[in-house]
VOPAGU-2260 file (C-alpha; in pm, 1 decimal, decimal comma):
REM VOPAGU-2260
SITE   aa  ch    i         X         Y         Z
SITE  MET   A    0   -9100,4   13991,6   -3448,7
SITE  GLY   A    1   -8784,6   13797,9   -3542,6
SITE  ILE   A    2   -8791,8   13871,2   -3914,7
SITE  ILE   A    3   -8798,1   14247,3   -3852,8
SITE  SER   A    4   -8491,0   14232,6   -3628,6
SITE  ALA   A    5   -8310,3   14017,1   -3882,3
SITE  LEU   A    6   -8385,5   14260,5   -4165,4
SITE  GLU   A    7   -8280,3   14562,6   -3959,0
SITE  LYS   A    8   -7943,5   14398,4   -3890,7
SITE  ILE   A    9   -7891,6   14361,9   -4265,7
SITE  VAL   A   10   -7996,1   14705,2   -4395,9
SITE  GLY   A   11   -8054,6   14920,4   -4087,8
SITE  SER   A   12   -8379,3   15020,7   -3919,3
SITE  ASP   A   13   -8428,9   15322,6   -4147,2
SITE  ARG   A   14   -8475,2   15093,2   -4449,8
SITE  VAL   A   15   -8729,3   14854,2   -4295,5
SITE  SER   A   16   -9091,8   14952,8   -4243,8
SITE  THR   A   17   -9417,3   14792,0   -4136,8
SITE  SER   A   18   -9601,1   15124,3   -4136,8
SITE  GLU   A   19   -9953,7   15097,7   -4273,0
SITE  ALA   A   20   -9903,0   15412,8   -4479,5
SITE  VAL   A   21   -9573,2   15291,3   -4627,4
SITE  CYS   A   22   -9704,4   14943,4   -4708,5
SITE  LEU   A   23  -10021,5   15087,4   -4860,5
SITE  SER   A   24   -9820,0   15316,3   -5086,2
SITE  TYR   A   25   -9666,4   15009,1   -5253,2
SITE  SER   A   26  -10002,2   14838,4   -5306,3
SITE  PHE   A   27  -10160,9   15013,5   -5600,4
SITE  ASN   A   28  -10142,8   14974,0   -5974,3
SITE  CYS   A   29  -10233,1   15252,6   -6213,5
SITE  PHE   A   30  -10441,8   15018,8   -6432,9
SITE  TYR   A   31  -10619,7   14787,9   -6190,0
SITE  GLY   A   32  -10844,1   15022,7   -5994,7
SITE  LYS   A   33  -10844,9   15163,4   -5646,2
SITE  ASP   A   34  -11020,7   14864,2   -5490,0
SITE  ILE   A   35  -10759,2   14607,1   -5599,0
SITE  LEU   A   36  -10475,5   14612,7   -5347,3
SITE  ARG   A   37  -10162,7   14398,6   -5316,8
SITE  LYS   A   38  -10032,3   14515,7   -4981,2
SITE  PRO   A   39   -9703,1   14388,1   -4834,6
SITE  ASP   A   40   -9654,2   14332,4   -4462,9
SITE  ILE   A   41   -9296,6   14462,4   -4466,9
SITE  VAL   A   42   -9110,9   14696,8   -4701,2
SITE  VAL   A   43   -8731,8   14666,0   -4719,3
SITE  MET   A   44   -8489,1   14872,9   -4927,6
SITE  ALA   A   45   -8161,9   14708,2   -5031,7
SITE  GLU   A   46   -7856,8   14888,5   -5165,5
SITE  THR   A   47   -7615,7   14603,8   -5257,0
SITE  PRO   A   48   -7634,5   14245,1   -5388,9
SITE  GLU   A   49   -7497,0   14130,2   -5054,0
SITE  GLU   A   50   -7790,0   14294,6   -4874,7
SITE  VAL   A   51   -8032,6   14125,8   -5116,4
SITE  SER   A   52   -7863,2   13793,9   -5040,0
SITE  GLY   A   53   -7897,0   13852,9   -4667,0
SITE  ILE   A   54   -8263,3   13945,0   -4700,9
SITE  LEU   A   55   -8330,4   13622,2   -4892,1
SITE  LYS   A   56   -8154,7   13419,8   -4622,0
SITE  ALA   A   57   -8374,7   13580,6   -4357,6
SITE  ALA   A   58   -8688,5   13525,8   -4567,3
SITE  ASN   A   59   -8602,5   13157,2   -4605,6
SITE  GLU   A   60   -8526,9   13119,2   -4236,2
SITE  TYR   A   61   -8856,6   13272,0   -4126,4
SITE  LYS   A   62   -9059,9   13127,3   -4417,9
SITE  VAL   A   63   -9177,5   13470,9   -4536,6
SITE  PRO   A   64   -9257,0   13523,2   -4907,5
SITE  ILE   A   65   -9060,1   13799,3   -5078,3
SITE  THR   A   66   -9139,9   14005,6   -5387,5
SITE  PRO   A   67   -8885,9   14236,5   -5557,3
SITE  LYS   A   68   -9004,5   14567,4   -5702,6
SITE  GLY   A   69   -8833,7   14834,7   -5905,4
SITE  ALA   A   70   -8944,9   15183,5   -6000,0
SITE  ALA   A   71   -9288,8   15292,6   -5887,5
SITE  GLY   A   72   -9567,8   15356,6   -6133,9
SITE  GLY   A   73   -9590,4   15223,8   -6487,1
SITE  ALA   A   74   -9785,1   14908,8   -6563,0
SITE  GLY   A   75   -9645,0   14668,6   -6305,5
SITE  THR   A   76   -9854,9   14451,9   -6078,5
SITE  GLY   A   77   -9842,7   14673,9   -5771,2
SITE  GLY   A   78   -9749,8   14492,3   -5452,5
SITE  PRO   A   79   -9709,1   14120,2   -5374,8
SITE  LEU   A   80   -9987,9   13869,2   -5428,0
SITE  ARG   A   81   -9931,5   13696,0   -5092,2
SITE  GLY   A   82   -9816,8   13973,2   -4861,1
SITE  GLY   A   83   -9482,7   13919,3   -4688,6
SITE  ILE   A   84   -9175,2   14124,2   -4778,7
SITE  LEU   A   85   -9168,1   14374,6   -5061,4
SITE  LEU   A   86   -8804,7   14431,2   -5158,6
SITE  ASP   A   87   -8762,7   14780,5   -5304,1
SITE  LEU   A   88   -8455,1   14797,1   -5531,9
SITE  THR   A   89   -8470,5   15165,7   -5623,6
SITE  LEU   A   90   -8162,2   15250,5   -5415,1
SITE  MET   A   91   -7958,6   15026,9   -5646,5
SITE  ASP   A   92   -7960,3   15282,9   -5925,5
SITE  ARG   A   93   -7599,0   15324,8   -6041,4
SITE  VAL   A   94   -7486,3   15317,1   -6403,1
SITE  ILE   A   95   -7176,2   15101,2   -6361,3
SITE  LEU   A   96   -7035,5   15095,2   -6714,5
SITE  ILE   A   97   -7076,2   15285,3   -7040,6
SITE  ASP   A   98   -6833,6   15137,2   -7295,4
SITE  SER   A   99   -6880,5   15344,1   -7611,3
SITE  THR   A  100   -6597,8   15159,4   -7792,0
SITE  ASN   A  101   -6755,7   14815,7   -7756,3
SITE  MET   A  102   -7112,1   14953,0   -7731,0
SITE  LYS   A  103   -7192,7   14794,7   -7393,2
SITE  ALA   A  104   -7354,7   14915,6   -7073,3
SITE  VAL   A  105   -7407,1   14776,0   -6723,8
SITE  ALA   A  106   -7650,7   14918,1   -6470,9
SITE  GLU   A  107   -7787,1   14819,8   -6131,6
SITE  ALA   A  108   -8135,6   14675,7   -6097,4
SITE  GLY   A  109   -8308,0   14992,6   -5976,5
SITE  CYS   A  110   -8156,2   15225,6   -6235,9
SITE  SER   A  111   -8433,1   15375,3   -6447,1
SITE  PHE   A  112   -8423,8   15349,3   -6822,7
SITE  PHE   A  113   -8436,7   15727,2   -6837,6
SITE  LYS   A  114   -8117,7   15761,6   -6633,9
SITE  LEU   A  115   -7933,0   15491,5   -6827,8
SITE  SER   A  116   -8046,8   15630,0   -7161,7
SITE  GLN   A  117   -7933,7   15982,7   -7082,2
SITE  GLU   A  118   -7585,2   15850,0   -7013,1
SITE  LEU   A  119   -7592,7   15648,0   -7334,7
SITE  PHE   A  120   -7704,8   15951,3   -7537,0
SITE  LYS   A  121   -7403,0   16147,4   -7410,4
SITE  ASN   A  122   -7179,3   15875,8   -7553,8
SITE  GLY   A  123   -7349,0   15846,1   -7893,0
SITE  LEU   A  124   -7538,6   15530,8   -7794,9
SITE  MET   A  125   -7901,1   15439,1   -7728,7
SITE  LEU   A  126   -8142,5   15157,7   -7643,0
SITE  PRO   A  127   -8496,7   15106,5   -7770,4
SITE  ILE   A  128   -8695,2   15249,2   -7486,6
SITE  ALA   A  129   -9022,6   15213,7   -7302,4
SITE  VAL   A  130   -9276,1   15472,6   -7411,5
SITE  TYR   A  131   -9385,3   15587,3   -7069,0
SITE  GLY   A  132   -9124,1   15839,4   -6967,5
SITE  PRO   A  133   -8876,3   15770,0   -6685,8
SITE  GLY   A  134   -8989,4   15416,2   -6593,5
SITE  PRO   A  135   -8935,8   15129,8   -6579,8
SITE  ASN   A  136   -8606,5   15019,7   -6431,4
SITE  VAL   A  137   -8355,9   14797,4   -6607,5
SITE  ALA   A  138   -8408,9   14480,2   -6401,8
SITE  ALA   A  139   -8786,9   14484,7   -6438,2
SITE  SER   A  140   -8744,5   14538,2   -6811,0
SITE  ALA   A  141   -8510,2   14240,3   -6838,6
SITE  ILE   A  142   -8735,1   13991,2   -6661,6
SITE  THR   A  143   -9074,8   14139,0   -6750,9
SITE  PRO   A  144   -9002,5   14329,8   -7071,1
SITE  PRO   A  145   -9192,4   14649,7   -7140,3
SITE  ASN   A  146   -9318,6   14747,5   -7478,4
SITE  GLY   A  147   -9106,3   15014,1   -7634,1
SITE  LEU   A  148   -9019,1   15216,5   -7939,3
SITE  GLY   A  149   -8771,7   15036,4   -8162,4
SITE  GLU   A  150   -8922,9   14688,6   -8132,4
SITE  THR   A  151   -8994,5   14674,7   -8504,2
SITE  ARG   A  152   -8623,0   14654,5   -8577,6
SITE  TYR   A  153   -8474,1   14510,8   -8259,2
SITE  GLY   A  154   -8754,0   14318,5   -8090,8
SITE  VAL   A  155   -8827,2   14340,7   -7720,7
SITE  ASN   A  156   -8583,5   14487,3   -7472,6
SITE  ILE   A  157   -8458,1   14144,5   -7361,7
SITE  ASN   A  158   -8313,5   14080,8   -7707,5
SITE  LEU   A  159   -8038,6   14326,0   -7611,2
SITE  VAL   A  160   -7977,0   14184,3   -7262,1
SITE  GLU   A  161   -7640,3   14008,5   -7267,2
SITE  GLY   A  162   -7574,0   13934,6   -6900,4
SITE  LEU   A  163   -7723,8   13937,1   -6553,0
SITE  GLU   A  164   -7616,4   13931,3   -6191,7
SITE  VAL   A  165   -7880,6   13741,3   -5994,6
SITE  VAL   A  166   -7939,2   13646,7   -5632,7
SITE  LEU   A  167   -8093,8   13299,5   -5637,9
SITE  PRO   A  168   -8370,9   13194,5   -5397,4
SITE  SER   A  169   -8103,4   13009,2   -5199,2
SITE  SER   A  170   -7931,3   13351,3   -5148,6
SITE  GLU   A  171   -7632,9   13265,8   -5372,7
SITE  ILE   A  172   -7509,1   13550,3   -5595,1
SITE  ILE   A  173   -7438,6   13433,6   -5950,9
SITE  ARG   A  174   -7345,1   13597,6   -6281,9
SITE  VAL   A  175   -7466,3   13464,6   -6615,2
SITE  GLY   A  176   -7400,2   13555,8   -6977,3
SITE  SER   A  177   -7155,4   13839,0   -7034,4
SITE  MET   A  178   -7162,3   13931,4   -6665,3
SITE  ALA   A  179   -6973,2   13607,7   -6589,0
SITE  TYR   A  180   -6659,7   13781,2   -6723,5
SITE  ALA   A  181   -6747,1   14138,9   -6625,8
SITE  ASP   A  182   -6442,5   14170,6   -6398,9
SITE  LYS   A  183   -6193,4   14036,4   -6656,2
SITE  ASP   A  184   -5984,1   14237,6   -6902,2
SITE  PHE   A  185   -6227,7   14199,8   -7192,2
SITE  GLY   A  186   -6526,1   14300,7   -6980,8
SITE  PRO   A  187   -6889,2   14196,9   -7045,4
SITE  TYR   A  188   -6858,3   14162,2   -7421,2
SITE  TYR   A  189   -7076,4   13865,2   -7532,2
SITE  ARG   A  190   -7387,7   13689,7   -7408,1
SITE  TYR   A  191   -7305,1   13343,0   -7538,2
SITE  ILE   A  192   -7007,4   13251,0   -7322,7
SITE  THR   A  193   -6841,5   12909,9   -7297,7
SITE  GLY   A  194   -7122,5   12694,1   -7164,7
SITE  PRO   A  195   -7502,7   12704,1   -7170,5
SITE  ASP   A  196   -7700,6   13025,6   -7214,7
SITE  LEU   A  197   -7851,5   13086,3   -6871,1
SITE  VAL   A  198   -7957,0   13445,1   -6942,1
SITE  GLY   A  199   -8273,9   13312,1   -7101,1
SITE  LEU   A  200   -8366,4   13131,5   -6780,0
SITE  PHE   A  201   -8421,3   13463,1   -6604,5
SITE  THR   A  202   -8556,6   13683,7   -6883,3
SITE  LYS   A  203   -8937,8   13681,9   -6895,1
SITE  SER   A  204   -8937,2   13495,6   -6559,9
SITE  ASN   A  205   -9113,1   13775,9   -6369,5
SITE  GLY   A  206   -8858,4   13725,5   -6091,0
SITE  ALA   A  207   -8963,1   13366,7   -6010,1
SITE  PHE   A  208   -8612,0   13223,5   -6043,1
SITE  GLY   A  209   -8408,4   13491,3   -5869,4
SITE  ILE   A  210   -8368,8   13862,2   -5799,5
SITE  VAL   A  211   -8176,0   14045,9   -6071,7
SITE  THR   A  212   -7928,9   14298,1   -5929,7
SITE  LYS   A  213   -7730,9   14400,4   -6242,2
SITE  VAL   A  214   -7804,9   14399,4   -6615,1
SITE  ALA   A  215   -7556,4   14414,0   -6904,5
SITE  TYR   A  216   -7675,7   14545,1   -7241,7
SITE  ARG   A  217   -7563,3   14545,6   -7600,7
SITE  CYS   A  218   -7622,2   14907,5   -7701,0
SITE  LEU   A  219   -7699,8   15068,7   -8034,5
SITE  ARG   A  220   -7541,5   15355,6   -8220,8
SITE  ARG   A  221   -7758,9   15664,6   -8194,4
SITE  PRO   A  222   -7859,0   15767,0   -8548,9
SITE  LYS   A  223   -7808,7   16125,8   -8659,5
SITE  LEU   A  224   -8140,9   16182,8   -8838,1
SITE  TRP   A  225   -8503,3   16097,9   -8757,1
SITE  ALA   A  226   -8836,6   16131,4   -8935,4
SITE  PHE   A  227   -9192,1   16061,8   -8814,7
SITE  HIS   A  228   -9496,9   15985,5   -9029,1
SITE  SER   A  229   -9850,2   15849,8   -8979,2
SITE  TYR   A  230  -10102,1   15685,8   -9210,7
SITE  TYR   A  231  -10458,2   15583,0   -9126,5
SITE  TRP   A  232  -10729,1   15333,6   -9230,8
SITE  PRO   A  233  -11104,8   15300,9   -9163,5
SITE  GLU   A  234  -11216,9   15023,2   -8927,9
SITE  GLU   A  235  -11338,4   14802,0   -9213,0
SITE  LYS   A  236  -10990,9   14816,7   -9374,6
SITE  VAL   A  237  -10817,5   14633,4   -9091,1
SITE  GLU   A  238  -10693,3   14366,5   -9336,9
SITE  ASP   A  239  -10515,1   14628,2   -9549,7
SITE  MET   A  240  -10368,4   14792,6   -9241,2
SITE  THR   A  241  -10239,6   14451,4   -9127,5
SITE  LYS   A  242  -10064,1   14393,5   -9461,0
SITE  THR   A  243   -9896,0   14731,6   -9418,2
SITE  MET   A  244   -9766,2   14636,7   -9073,6
SITE  MET   A  245   -9623,7   14308,2   -9200,3
SITE  GLU   A  246   -9451,5   14464,3   -9499,5
SITE  SER   A  247   -9311,0   14750,5   -9290,4
SITE  ALA   A  248   -9168,0   14506,7   -9035,8
SITE  ALA   A  249   -9004,9   14312,0   -9318,1
SITE  VAL   A  250   -8801,2   14615,3   -9427,0
SITE  GLU   A  251   -8698,0   14672,3   -9064,4
SITE  VAL   A  252   -8814,8   15027,5   -9013,4
SITE  PHE   A  253   -8700,5   15149,7   -8670,1
SITE  ASP   A  254   -9054,1   15150,2   -8533,8
SITE  CYS   A  255   -9405,9   15089,9   -8659,6
SITE  HIS   A  256   -9668,1   15147,8   -8392,1
SITE  LEU   A  257  -10040,2   15073,5   -8420,8
SITE  MET   A  258  -10295,7   15293,7   -8245,8
SITE  SER   A  259  -10673,4   15279,1   -8255,1
SITE  LYS   A  260  -10893,9   15586,8   -8243,3
SITE  TRP   A  261  -10941,1   15543,1   -7866,6
SITE  TRP   A  262  -10570,6   15610,7   -7807,5
SITE  MET   A  263  -10536,9   15885,5   -8064,7
SITE  MET   A  264  -10820,1   16090,4   -7915,6
SITE  GLU   A  265  -10619,0   16112,4   -7593,7
SITE  MET   A  266  -10354,7   16316,7   -7776,5
SITE  VAL   A  267  -10539,6   16517,0   -8041,6
SITE  THR   A  268  -10884,7   16670,6   -8038,0
SITE  THR   A  269  -10984,2   16608,5   -8399,6
SITE  LEU   A  270  -10930,8   16323,9   -8644,9
SITE  PRO   A  271  -11074,1   16250,3   -8989,3
SITE  ASP   A  272  -11415,5   16085,0   -8965,2
SITE  ASP   A  273  -11294,6   15766,4   -9134,3
SITE  CYS   A  274  -10976,8   15737,9   -8920,9
SITE  TYR   A  275  -10997,6   15432,9   -8693,0
SITE  PHE   A  276  -10649,9   15273,9   -8712,5
SITE  ALA   A  277  -10326,0   15466,2   -8754,9
SITE  LEU   A  278   -9969,2   15347,6   -8798,6
SITE  GLU   A  279   -9693,6   15573,7   -8667,8
SITE  PHE   A  280   -9352,9   15528,7   -8824,0
SITE  MET   A  281   -9017,8   15624,1   -8676,2
SITE  ILE   A  282   -8745,7   15631,4   -8940,1
SITE  ASP   A  283   -8376,8   15679,4   -8865,5
SITE  ALA   A  284   -8073,1   15732,9   -9086,8
SITE  GLU   A  285   -7711,6   15846,6   -9094,1
SITE  ASN   A  286   -7754,5   16092,2   -9382,3
SITE  GLU   A  287   -8023,3   16269,8   -9585,6
SITE  GLN   A  288   -8000,4   16032,1   -9880,3
SITE  GLU   A  289   -8063,7   15729,3   -9659,6
SITE  LEU   A  290   -8346,6   15905,0   -9475,5
SITE  ASN   A  291   -8520,1   16009,6   -9798,4
SITE  GLY   A  292   -8497,4   15657,2   -9933,0
SITE  LYS   A  293   -8645,8   15502,6   -9619,7
SITE  GLU   A  294   -8925,6   15759,4   -9608,6
SITE  GLN   A  295   -9013,3   15681,3   -9970,0
SITE  THR   A  296   -9019,1   15308,2   -9894,7
SITE  ILE   A  297   -9271,5   15354,7   -9613,5
SITE  LYS   A  298   -9479,5   15591,8   -9823,7
SITE  ASP   A  299   -9494,4   15336,9  -10106,3
SITE  ILE   A  300   -9595,9   15054,1   -9871,6
SITE  CYS   A  301   -9874,6   15257,7   -9711,1
SITE  LYS   A  302  -10011,8   15385,5  -10042,1
SITE  LYS   A  303  -10001,7   15033,1  -10186,4
SITE  HIS   A  304  -10236,7   14913,8   -9910,9
SITE  GLY   A  305  -10475,5   15209,6   -9912,7
SITE  GLY   A  306  -10333,3   15417,2   -9627,5
SITE  THR   A  307  -10411,9   15788,2   -9607,5
SITE  TYR   A  308  -10145,4   16026,5   -9482,0
SITE  LEU   A  309  -10223,3   16176,5   -9140,2
SITE  PRO   A  310  -10021,4   16497,4   -9122,0
SITE  ASP   A  311   -9860,7   16623,7   -8801,2
SITE  PHE   A  312   -9983,5   16341,4   -8574,7
SITE  ALA   A  313   -9663,3   16134,5   -8549,1
SITE  GLU   A  314   -9455,2   16451,0   -8564,9
SITE  TYR   A  315   -9642,6   16587,1   -8262,4
SITE  VAL   A  316   -9620,9   16266,7   -8060,7
SITE  HIS   A  317   -9253,0   16202,4   -8126,2
SITE  THR   A  318   -9112,7   16554,0   -8148,5
SITE  LYS   A  319   -8876,4   16510,8   -7855,5
SITE  TRP   A  320   -8766,0   16152,0   -7924,1
SITE  PRO   A  321   -8506,5   16028,5   -7847,9
SITE  THR   A  322   -8403,5   16293,3   -7592,0
SITE  PHE   A  323   -8736,4   16235,5   -7423,0
SITE  PHE   A  324   -8922,0   15917,1   -7492,0
SITE  TRP   A  325   -9261,9   16065,8   -7556,6
SITE  ALA   A  326   -9408,1   16408,1   -7605,3
SITE  PRO   A  327   -9370,3   16614,1   -7282,9
SITE  GLY   A  328   -9663,9   16570,6   -7051,7
SITE  PHE   A  329   -9806,1   16267,2   -7234,0
SITE  VAL   A  330   -9822,6   16047,1   -6923,9
SITE  THR   A  331   -9975,0   16330,0   -6723,2
SITE  LEU   A  332  -10221,9   16389,0   -7005,8
SITE  ILE   A  333  -10355,7   16034,3   -7001,3
SITE  PHE   A  334  -10363,1   15966,6   -6630,2
SITE  SER   A  335  -10458,2   16310,9   -6503,0
SITE  SER   A  336  -10689,6   16465,3   -6758,8
SITE  THR   A  337  -10883,7   16155,0   -6861,8
SITE  PRO   A  338  -11141,9   16189,3   -6578,7
SITE  ASN   A  339  -11216,8   16540,9   -6704,3
SITE  LYS   A  340  -11281,9   16413,5   -7055,6
SITE  ARG   A  341  -11503,5   16117,8   -6972,5
SITE  PRO   A  342  -11725,1   16024,4   -6676,0
SITE  HIS   A  343  -11511,1   15720,6   -6590,8
SITE  ARG   A  344  -11275,9   15694,4   -6299,6
SITE  HIS   A  345  -11003,8   15451,2   -6390,5
SITE  GLN   A  346  -10818,4   15271,1   -6665,9
SITE  TYR   A  347  -10812,0   14892,9   -6661,4
SITE  LEU   A  348  -10562,4   14686,0   -6854,1
SITE  LEU   A  349  -10760,9   14412,1   -7023,4
SITE  ASP   A  350  -10437,1   14235,2   -7124,1
SITE  GLU   A  351  -10120,4   14259,9   -7331,8
SITE  PRO   A  352  -10155,6   13962,1   -7567,0
SITE  ILE   A  353   -9870,4   13860,0   -7799,2
SITE  TYR   A  354   -9953,6   13690,1   -8129,8
SITE  PRO   A  355   -9868,4   13688,6   -8504,1
SITE  VAL   A  356   -9923,9   14020,0   -8681,7
SITE  SER   A  357  -10124,6   13831,9   -8944,1
SITE  LYS   A  358  -10387,2   13755,0   -8676,4
SITE  VAL   A  359  -10462,4   14119,9   -8592,0
SITE  PRO   A  360  -10801,1   14123,5   -8773,2
SITE  GLU   A  361  -10911,3   13808,3   -8590,0
SITE  VAL   A  362  -10803,0   13931,4   -8246,9
SITE  PHE   A  363  -10952,4   14275,5   -8301,6
SITE  ALA   A  364  -11284,7   14125,1   -8411,3
SITE  LYS   A  365  -11294,0   13908,9   -8097,6
SITE  ILE   A  366  -11227,8   14205,8   -7871,0
SITE  VAL   A  367  -11509,3   14403,3   -8035,1
SITE  GLU   A  368  -11744,0   14103,5   -8010,0
SITE  LEU   A  369  -11673,6   14043,0   -7639,3
SITE  ALA   A  370  -11693,1   14411,6   -7546,1
SITE  LYS   A  371  -12041,5   14424,5   -7699,4
SITE  LYS   A  372  -12146,0   14091,6   -7545,4
SITE  HIS   A  373  -12054,0   14206,5   -7194,0
SITE  ARG   A  374  -12189,9   14558,9   -7248,4
SITE  LEU   A  375  -11869,1   14739,0   -7160,4
SITE  PRO   A  376  -11941,3   15112,2   -7143,3
SITE  ALA   A  377  -11646,8   15236,6   -7349,9
SITE  GLN   A  378  -11434,4   15139,9   -7647,1
SITE  VAL   A  379  -11134,2   14917,4   -7585,9
SITE  GLY   A  380  -10807,6   15092,3   -7665,1
SITE  PHE   A  381  -10636,4   14870,4   -7925,0
SITE  ASP   A  382  -10262,8   14939,9   -7926,0
SITE  GLY   A  383   -9984,5   14751,3   -8100,9
SITE  PHE   A  384   -9605,8   14721,1   -8093,3
SITE  ILE   A  385   -9490,3   14542,4   -8409,4
SITE  MET   A  386   -9171,0   14335,8   -8398,2
SITE  ASN   A  387   -8943,4   14232,1   -8684,3
SITE  CYS   A  388   -9029,2   13865,1   -8624,0
SITE  GLN   A  389   -9384,1   13940,5   -8749,7
SITE  VAL   A  390   -9519,1   13933,6   -8395,4
SITE  ILE   A  391   -9726,2   14203,2   -8225,8
SITE  CYS   A  392   -9792,9   14287,3   -7862,5
SITE  SER   A  393  -10125,6   14466,2   -7820,7
SITE  PRO   A  394  -10202,3   14641,6   -7491,8
SITE  LEU   A  395  -10580,8   14644,6   -7451,3
SITE  VAL   A  396  -10698,8   14924,5   -7223,1
SITE  ILE   A  397  -11045,2   15038,6   -7123,2
SITE  GLU   A  398  -11178,4   15319,1   -6903,7
SITE  LEU   A  399  -11432,9   15210,4   -6643,6
SITE  ASP   A  400  -11619,7   15359,7   -6353,5
SITE  ASP   A  401  -11466,9   15129,1   -6092,8
SITE  SER   A  402  -11716,3   15244,3   -5830,2
SITE  ASP   A  403  -11984,4   15049,1   -6021,2
SITE  SER   A  404  -11951,1   14686,3   -5911,0
SITE  ASP   A  405  -12169,0   14563,4   -6196,5
SITE  VAL   A  406  -11945,2   14727,6   -6455,5
SITE  VAL   A  407  -11631,9   14583,0   -6294,5
SITE  GLU   A  408  -11787,2   14234,1   -6281,7
SITE  ARG   A  409  -11878,4   14249,8   -6650,5
SITE  PHE   A  410  -11526,6   14367,8   -6731,0
SITE  HIS   A  411  -11370,7   14068,8   -6554,7
SITE  LYS   A  412  -11606,5   13827,7   -6730,9
SITE  CYS   A  413  -11504,3   13980,1   -7063,0
SITE  GLN   A  414  -11137,9   13956,1   -6965,9
SITE  ALA   A  415  -11168,9   13590,1   -6861,0
SITE  GLU   A  416  -11351,3   13492,5   -7179,3
SITE  PHE   A  417  -11092,1   13665,2   -7395,8
SITE  ARG   A  418  -10805,4   13494,3   -7211,2
SITE  GLU   A  419  -10963,6   13153,2   -7256,6
SITE  TRP   A  420  -11025,7   13210,9   -7628,0
SITE  PHE   A  421  -10678,6   13357,4   -7682,0
SITE  GLY   A  422  -10490,9   13097,1   -7477,7
SITE  GLU   A  423  -10657,2   12804,7   -7654,3
SITE  ARG   A  424  -10519,9   12939,8   -7982,9
SITE  GLY   A  425  -10164,8   12941,0   -7851,7
SITE  GLY   A  426  -10143,8   13310,6   -7770,6
SITE  THR   A  427   -9899,6   13432,8   -7507,7
SITE  PHE   A  428   -9897,7   13731,2   -7275,3
SITE  GLN   A  429   -9656,9   14012,6   -7205,9
SITE  TYR   A  430   -9676,2   13985,2   -6828,1
SITE  ARG   A  431  -10009,3   13831,1   -6741,1
SITE  LEU   A  432   -9866,1   13563,3   -6513,2
SITE  PRO   A  433  -10035,4   13334,5   -6255,4
SITE  PRO   A  434  -10283,3   13360,8   -6106,0
SITE  ALA   A  435  -10405,4   13599,8   -6375,2
SITE  VAL   A  436  -10408,7   13351,8   -6666,1
SITE  PRO   A  437  -10577,0   13015,2   -6723,3
SITE  ASP   A  438  -10411,8   12713,8   -6562,9
SITE  PHE   A  439  -10292,1   12566,9   -6891,5
SITE  VAL   A  440  -10069,5   12869,5   -6953,7
SITE  TRP   A  441   -9882,9   12815,6   -6627,8
SITE  THR   A  442   -9853,9   12436,5   -6642,2
SITE  ASN   A  443   -9654,9   12473,2   -6962,0
SITE  GLN   A  444   -9390,4   12657,6   -6761,6
SITE  LEU   A  445   -9341,4   12401,6   -6487,0
SITE  GLY   A  446   -9055,2   12233,5   -6669,5
SITE  ALA   A  447   -8850,5   12546,9   -6608,0
SITE  PHE   A  448   -8861,0   12479,9   -6235,3
SITE  ASN   A  449   -8708,0   12137,6   -6290,3
SITE  LEU   A  450   -8432,7   12303,4   -6490,6
SITE  LEU   A  451   -8373,9   12548,2   -6207,5
SITE  ARG   A  452   -8325,7   12261,3   -5962,8
SITE  SER   A  453   -8019,0   12150,4   -6153,2
SITE  ILE   A  454   -7875,9   12497,2   -6209,9
SITE  LYS   A  455   -7623,8   12461,8   -5927,9
SITE  SER   A  456   -7460,4   12163,4   -6097,3
SITE  VAL   A  457   -7411,7   12379,1   -6405,6
SITE  LEU   A  458   -7269,0   12672,0   -6214,6
SITE  ASP   A  459   -7041,3   12468,2   -5985,5
SITE  PRO   A  460   -6751,3   12303,6   -6175,0
SITE  ASN   A  461   -6707,8   12051,0   -5893,6
SITE  ASN   A  462   -7057,7   11915,7   -5958,6
SITE  ILE   A  463   -7060,1   11938,8   -6336,5
SITE  MET   A  464   -7075,6   11562,1   -6392,0
SITE  SER   A  465   -7337,0   11481,3   -6131,8
SITE  PRO   A  466   -7698,3   11588,8   -6084,8
SITE  GLY   A  467   -7701,2   11865,8   -5829,1
SITE  THR   A  468   -7969,5   11944,8   -5577,3
SITE  PHE   A  469   -8124,9   12285,0   -5548,2
SITE  GLU   A  470   -8373,1   12390,7   -5284,1
SITE  LEU   A  471   -8615,9   12659,8   -5394,9
SITE  GLY   A  472   -8697,3   12759,4   -5038,2
SITE  GLU   A  473   -9011,3   12955,3   -4960,6
SITE  THR   A  474   -8937,2   13265,8   -5167,9
């Protein structure tokens, strides 16, 4: 097979595999169920941008689709939708730069957030981080941003991305944003360089416009002091809880995180009978006086809107933050012990919708209505990451017995009906991309492809005054 020989010449035979066992190992997703596979035909591991470029050239020559993938696990989409090549970037895992003076960092695509963050911590810096332990990697987080702690103050991870190195579908290696000057004396110091902001073309693109090989970040100072508090509300007080979220986001607390009872019962065995929604607050400060003042502000907001203090819950969950990103064993707790707690076999991700915080009661009511309509056998886990722009991203998770075809069919009908209702209201999704969303969501993005076709004329000074041509190839 010509494509195999071509790939082996680029990376060596030990980093190319068509083994059934190897390909199958890249096919699963921890949320989608054991019967939903996305199996590649070939797995290739690259170690340099030049190897990625060569692999793309070969893929174009032999008309083979290619899908990049970072760290295993987490909430990604498993393997490729159309087979072909799965490009594993986990060997590209170096931390290239930690600049504590200018508060910048550069890491390769496959570097995990855990690894990068540990190096930042050593230098008095930090980044808002994904909640699920060592994953994901930096490139996946830049183009398909994860939810993370710290969004209430800083927004999603991509708000701190200042530059990218990208291999385009044509196989050209380009640098955009601060990475355009990464090799100069000043280094990668500012996203908005002389010229258009092309970083935004690749963030939230899910890899459609190119394969990210390096990411440059604006880092944050690591605060000296932290405090963790939780308040709760009954289900019928969702309006009051929503007002609390909005007011807390307005004062820019480090993190305000919404959890429904479904999620909380995974971490503690007992809760007050009237506890349905809880808000967890992470508060940071440089000194005791500042910390006390911020704690009092949150206390006043919660009491104003009828919140009841939930002692020890947030303290338990966040004890190890920010050395570890969640309480030790939390991921193992959810994904290993859940089958022992309930007679269901798998977690399914209903969606991660993004919408105004003010619409939480409406969205929650719709989820409850549809779950009842389609007779889903368990509560939907209603989670929420609140951002300072008064926007929330709510992962919706449910446990199902995925060996019961009738249950799975009803789940997908519920999911489709929610997506249609939500999309018609202008809602967006964290990473529910085609073909997993209604057509109208994707058609709104087609203009970006036309922009990509002229990107070469922007990047090439010789063509700056004329419309360039850009072939997308078959990738």
